[in-house]
N, C-alpha and C positions, 0 to 999 in steps of 0.2 A: 649494592649493585657494584661487579669488580670497578673499583677506582679504572684500573689498565686495558680492561675491554673496553669501557668510555673512551678511554683517550685515544686508542687506538681505531676508533668510529670516528670519533672528534676527525682526525687529521686525515683518516677516508674523505670524510664531505669538504673535506677543506682542498683536499685536492680534488675533486671533483670540481671544487669550483672555479681553483685556480684553473684548470682545463678550458673549462666553459669560457671565463674569460681570456684567456689567450685565441681559443678560437674564433670568438666576437670578434678580438683585438683583427687579427690576420682578416677577415673575410670587411669587415666595413670601415675599419679604423687603418690607413695607409699608411706605411712607417713613411718618414721622412724622405729616406732612397726612393719609395715609388711614385712619390709627389711631380716627376719627371716623366710625363704620361709619356710623349714622344719615343722614348727612346724604349717604351716596352710597345708599342705599335706593330701593326704586321707590315705599316707600310713600310718601316723605318728597319728590316728585314734583312733589304737589299743589299744597306751598309753594313752589315755584319759579315762577318769573316768563320765559317763552319769550324769543327776539328779536325784534324789528318785522319784523312782515310787508312783504312787496313790493307797492308801493303801484304799482300801473300806470294811468295818468293817459288816457282815450279823445277823442281829439280830431281832426277834420279840416283840412288846412290848403288846402282844396280846394273848390270849386263846379266843377255840372255843367255853368256855362256854361267854364269855364277851362279846363273838361277839353275842352271840344267843338274850342276852337280849337286845345288842346293837338297832336288828333287831326287837325284838318285842316293845320295847318302840318307833322304826322310825315307822313299818311300824302294828305293831298293833297285827302281830303274827312274833311266833320265825323260823328258819330255821328245816322243818320237815327232819327225816332219807328216805333214797332213800328208791322210792317204787320200787320195783323189780316185775321184770314180770317171770325173772326163779331164780336157785337158785346160791346164791353169793357166787363167787371163789374164792374171795378175803380174805387173812389170815385173823384169829379176831384179834392178834395180831398186825394189820397192823395198822398206825396211819396218818392221817397227818403230815409232819413235818415243818409244816409253822404252825400249830394253834393247833398242837396235836388233830383233831378231830380224836372219833373211827369210827372202818369199818364200820358201819352201814350209816355213812354218806360222803363213799366213792366209786366212780364207775371208771368204765372203762371207759376210754375218745374216746376210739379206736377200742375196739374190744380188741382179742387176741395181738394185738402188743403193748401189756403191759403195757402202760402209762393209768394212774390216776389222777383222778382229785378230789376236794376238794367240798364239796356242800355247804360249811359254806364259806371259805375263797374264793377259786376259783381259790387253787393252783395249776399245774399241776406238777408233779413228777411221776417218776416210784420207784418203791421202789427198784429195787436191785443199779440202781448211784442215790443216794440221793447228789443233790449239797446242798440241803443245811446243810449238815455235816461240810462246810467248814467254821470256824469262820470267814474270810477273805481271798480278792482276793488281787491281783497286777495287777496294769493299768496301762500301758503306758501311761506319763506327755503328751505325745504329741499329741497320737489320739485315748486316752480311749483305748486301744483294750487290752482283758486279756493277760498277758503275761505265754510264755510256758516253762511249766520246761525242759530242754534242756539237762545240764548236771550237775553230779555229782561230785563235787571233792572231798578233804578228811578234809578241815575245811568250805568249804563253797555250793553253791547248784545253779547255773548260771540258770535268766529268761530272755525269749528274746521277741520279738512283732515281730511278725511272719507276720503283717499284710501291705501286698503290697502294698497301698495306706498310708503309713503313710507319715507326712510328713516331717518326721525326716532319714526313710530313701532315699527318693524322692531325698532328700538335699545335701546327701551323694552321691547316686547314679550317681549326674550331677557332682562332682569332678572327676567321676573315667576316667583312660584311657580310650578311646575306643577300644585300643587294645585288652585291656585283660577282656575288656566284648562279645569280639569276640572267645575265649577261651574256651574250654571245664571247666567251673569250675576255673569261671578266677575270679568271686566275692569273691572267699573265699580268696582270697589276699590281704582283705579289712576287715575293721568293719565298715557294713553298718547298720546294723542294732541295736536299741537303746538295751541294757543289763544292768540287775543290779544282784548284787551278792549278795546271802542271806545265812549270815553266820547261822552253822549250833551251831558254840562253842557262849558262849557270855565272848568273852575278857575283857570286866570291871566286870565280877565278878571271876575275879584269881589272885592269890597271887601275889604282883608284891614284895614283901621281901622275895624270896624263898630263903633259907639256904643251900651252900653243906653238902652233909653229910660226915657221919667219918669223926669226926673233932677229934683231940685230946685234953684231957684234959690238964687245966691250971694248977694241982696240979703236981708243979715242983720235980722230984726224983734226979737229978741228977745236972738238970742246974737249973739257974734262973730267972724272968720276963726282969732282966737287957741282959741276951742275949738271951734270942728272941726278946725285941727289936732291937736288934744289929743287927741281923739277915734280916728282916726286912728292915732296914735302909741300908744295902749294897745290899741287893733283889730288893728292891721297889725304893728309892729313887736312887740310883743307876743303876739300872738297870742291875746288874750283873746276871749270870745265877747260879745255885744251887750249882755247885761245884766250881765256883770262890768264890762265899760267903763262901765256905768252906774253900777254901785257902783262905782269906783275913784275916778271924777269928784266923783264926793259924799263916801267918807269922807276921799281924799286933797284935793280942792278947792274942795269945799263948793258944786258943780255940780250943779244937780236937773237932769237932761237924761229925756228919755222913751226905749226903748230904739229907738222906731221913727226916730227924730233921729235916732239912729245908724247905723242902716242910711242913710237919706235921704242924709249927709252921704258915706257911703262910697258912696252911689249918684252923688253930684254930684262928688267927687272924681276918681272914677274916669272919669268923662263927659272933665274935663280933661284928664286926666292921659297919658291912651290913647294918642290920636293923636301924643304928643311921645317917648311910650316906642315906639311902632312904628315912629315912621318917623325914629327916631332914628341917625346913622350910628354903627354899632356899628363897632370895630375887630374887624376880622372872621381866623384866624390862618390858618393849615393843616387844621386838624381839627375840624369838626363833628363831634360825640355828639348821638343824637336816642335817645328812649326814649317810651313811653306810659302811661298811668296811668291807675287806677280813681276814679270820684264817684260820689256819690250825689245824683239829683233826683228830689225826691218816691220816695224808697226803692228807684228802678231805678237803672242802673249807666250813667255817662258816661266818658268817655276826656276827660283832660287829656294834650294832647303841647308835648314840648320840645323842643328844638335851643338847648344851649350852644355858645361856647365854647370849646374846650379850653385854647388859652392862658391865656384870663383866667377866665374860669367866666361870662362874663354873657351873660344868657335871651337871643338872637335873634331868638327862635321860638316860638310857642303857639299855641296853639288850644285850645278847647272843642268837642268832636260830643256830641252824642247816640248815635254808630256809632264803629266800628273799623274804617273802611274808608279807600279811599285818596283821599277828595276831600282830606277833615282834616289828611291827611298831609304832600298837593300844597298845602294855605294855610299851612299852618308852616314849610314849607320855602323857599314863595315870601318869606317874612318873614325868613326867618335870609340868600335871597341877596338882599335888594334891593340898592340903591347899589352891585352888583359889578357889574363890566361884564367881567371874566374869574376864573377860578376861581385861587385863589393854588398858587404850583410846590408839589407833589408834593400835591396835594389830596386826603383823604381823609374820607370821612360813613361815619362810626361810628355802629351800628344791633343790634339783636340780629336772631335767623330769621323774625321776620314778615314777611312776603313783600308788605306795603302799602310800603314802602320801596323794596326793588326796583322795587318798579312806576312808582311816584312817579318815581324818577331816569329812567326809561325812559320816560314822561312829558313828564319837562321835555329830556333830547335831541328828541324826536316833536317840541317844540312849537320850540325853538330849531336842531332839525338837519333833519330831515327833510320839514318843511312849508317847507320853503325850497328845501331840497340841489337845486335846477334855479337858485336863484339862487347861482351858487357863490361870490361875492366874500359877501354877507353869510353865508353856512354856513361858509365857513371864517375868517371875522372874529368872527366871532357865536357860532354852533347847535356847533364842536367846542368853544368853547368851556367850553362847559356842558356837556360827556360826562362824567361821573363813574360810576365803580359803589361801590356799597356791602361795604362792610368790615364782616362777619357775626359778632357774638360770640356762638358758640351757647353755650347751656345754663349750667350754672354751675360746672364744671369745665375745668379747662385740657386738654381732653382731642385738641386740635390746636394744630399752631403759630399760625393767626395767633388764636386766642382768649389761647395765654400771650401772644402780645405784644403785643393791644390790650384785656387785661381790665381796666389799672387807666383808660383810657376809659371801660369800661360799668360801671365803680365811681364814677366822676366822676359820672354822671349819674343813677344809680341813690343814690348821696348826696343828690343835687337832691329827689329824688322824694321822698323821705325830711324833709328840710325844710320843704316844700312840705306833706307830709300834716300834721307838725306846727302851723302854721297851721289847714289844712283843720279839723283833726279837732274842737276847740270847733264847731264849723259844725253837724256832725251831719246835713251832707247840705244842699243846698242847698232852695228852693222853686220853680226855675223858671232854664233856663239860662243869660236877664240877668244870676240872681243873680251864679251862675256864671262869667260870663263878665265883671263888674265886679270880683269877688272875683279874681280871678286877675290881672287889669290891673292893682291895687291890689298885690300878693303880689310879680311883678313887677320892679313899679316903685323899691317898698322893698330888693328883690333886686339889681338894677341900681345902686339911686342911691345909696341910703342904708343900706345893711346889711353892718357891716364883715368880712374876710374874712382869714384869716391868711396867704392866698398872699400877698397885697397890702400886707402890713403894717400889719392890719386897719383898713384906707380901703379902700371902697366896691369893686367890681370896676370900675366906669367914674366914671371921674374927672372929674364938672362946674364948671368952675373959680364960676359963679353960686349953685349949691347948695351950694358948699362954706362961702358965705360965713356960711352960717348958723349965728347962736350955739349954738343947741339946737334938737333932734331937731323941735319945730313949727313952730320959722322953715325948717327945712327942707323940711317939706312945704306951707310956704306958697310959697317960691316953688319947690317943683316943678308946684303947680299954676299959679303964674305963665307959668310957661315953657310949658305944656298952653297956656294961653289963646293965648299969643302961636303956638305952633305952628296952634291951629283958626285966626286969625285970619291964616293966610300959609294956607291952604289955601281958604278962604272968598275969598282976593281971588284968586287964581290959580284957581280953580272962576268967578268970577265976571268 
């Protein structure tokens, strides 16, 4: 027997056995990533964000006169007006929405039913409902069916694919529990159809350096800048309440001051410091970590969004909001991505399983990618550079490979939340969102530029040579306020 033929048959048999083993493993032995069954359950489909729809732009590049000249060149004669056998009942101002042909070139295609036809370009249309008034239409990326406008929310419009033969819908329908399908409206427990959220507010044009209002002046009539810096050191650095700050100043330094004056000093310092902190060119690593936590504003739950650079632990994006919607998430991410012309290599954006983060990442790609997709040079140079996926760390235990690998990053942001809560807890909540804004701005300034960190050999996460020249903490606060004033002056000169 030929030895070569024997070896070929043996290789073919081994190949078939390997294929059978791979098929058996995929069917009956789940991989480590698949052990987290909740993420694949159809009940969790409503927390996932669908991909962007197909955007079809409607535009006509020709005019009826150009078409008539083309017909005259090709066929030897132009299109003649309609020869009517009876009086025309089409209004004189009516024109073809596609080629703008006037009323003499229009005729009724189906009698009195209302449909008109253009003799020049052959377009069918209704004068009452003009489909050509739409500049664009949204199509399902799976079946190319037109999306239907279903619900209007505060900041976005929900579009839905209602095609019963859509592959996306049929695939999700197979995973639904049959007992639910037998119930009335049992399908409503699941998200089966393709859904797209069209935002009515452009969060990319909103100002991310909004300042608190009603701040006091820095012209001191009774006290001085040093006393103001002492107030900030006790209130922000040590996390004392307003009244305990007043007591510390009186017992230690013999300074008599009211708690309202301490609050005014803190708000004024926040006005000066916030532009410097928000626009500072922080070092950007290859991993950003984000999370949201809760605060109380007049006893009602509010939210704090924080984004840190995993390499330096510096807070590079933050936002205060009254809702847990995607808008504040986009604003915080805009602050984190500012001064970046492209994402670092092997970039990771790590967050929990909340659906606002994938939706915000989708809006970033939509803003810088899909919107300029027809401008190929801009799309490749800028749009693709801001395309990223969210690495989601699910749950509290490492039940999947992704959570096991990126759990330390999630613990970083959770530890940051506890650090902020330590300074927030003595306030017993805020009276309004302006108070929450200036308190968070001061805390971020302290955390980034003043607070010693063990990772940096008990130096702040952000090293600034001017602030480092301060002999003590009140002096560093004065230098930080000075840098904030210089930033405000530059912003005013640029705007003026």
